[in-house]
N, C-alpha and C positions, 0 to 999 in steps of 0.2 A: 056506185057501189052494189054488188051483185046480191043476189038475194039466196045464193046457195050456201049456206053457212057450214055445210058438211067438212069436216077438217080434212079429208082426202082431196076435195077440190079447193077449198081454201088455201090451203098450205103448199100447193102442189108447187109453186115456185119460191117458197122460203128456201134460205140458205141450210145446206148441210147440217146438221145438229152438232158436230163439232166445231166446224168453222163459226156456228152463231156461238158457242158457247164460249169460245176463244175471245170473240169481238165482244161479248157482253163481260167478261171478266176485265178486259181492258178498260171498258167504261165504267165498270164497278169501282176499278182502281183511280180512275180519274176522279168519280165523285167524290170517293173518300179522301182523297189528296185535297181537294177543294173544300170540303168539312174540316178536315183538320187543320187546314190554314186558316179558318175562320171565314171563308168565301161562301157565297151564296150558290146554290147550285142552280141552274137556269131551269126554271119548271118546265118548259117546253121541251129542253132535252132530256130531264129526268122522266118526264111522261113516255118519251119515245122509248126511253131504256127499258122504264116498267112494261112498256106493252109488247116489247121485244121480249122478255124475260118471262112474261105471263105466258105469251104462244110458244116460246121454249118449254115451259112447265106443261103446256096442253099438249105440245107433240109427243113429249115424251109418256104422259100419262096413256094417251091415245095408244101409244106405239108399246104400251105394256112394259117399259124399263123399269127397272129398280124395284119392282114389287109394287102392288096395286096401292097399299095403305101409303106407303112413303110416297110415291108419286102424287097420289092423291091430295096428301098433306102439303106438299111443295106447290101443287098447282094452285090450291085455294089459297095460300098464303101470298102468291104472287098475283093471283086476281083480286085479292082484296086491297094489297098494295095500289095496283093500278085505280082499283075505284076511290081508295081512300084519297090519291092526288087528285083525282079529277072531281070529286067533292070540295077540295079545297081550291081548286083552280076551275071553277066551272066552263070557264071561257076555251079550255084546252078540250073539252069534251066534244066529239064529232057532232056536227049538226044533225038533228033527228033521234040522238040516242039520248036516252035518260040513265044518269049515273045510279047505279044500285045503291040501297039503303045501306048503311053500316053493319045489320045485321041480315042482310040479303042470303038466300040459301045458295048452295053451290053452283048449281044447274043455270041459275039468273046470272051468277058472277062469270060463268063460262060463257054464256052466250054473249054476254056484254063484252067480253074480250075477243071474242070470235068476230062480232060487228064492228069494233073498234078496229081490228086488223083489216077487216075489209073496207073500213072508210080510210084507211091509212095512204097517204101519198105514194109509197113503195108498193103498193100492190096493184 
């Protein structure tokens, strides 16, 4: 795990935003199909999806796309969903990271997402 959590450095190898958006939409559809069929979603796969979604939201906000308020609201929702899953499944949380509390401030959630991405096996 690196110690540079600056988004320009951290996300330098991240997929193109449009490619990632397409992949996230595909994964979202798969999770919805499983849920509607009464099947359980794999917590590890769900966490990976939520992390990618949170990173995508962070990148959009950092890039100033879609207006500051809308981007921040979307990012915060994505950050909270990841933290919620990690609190429910603590064994999925990367070693050395403490999952933010339910009422954690935005910047703490953002730092958690960035640290989680940094610890992810694909970075």
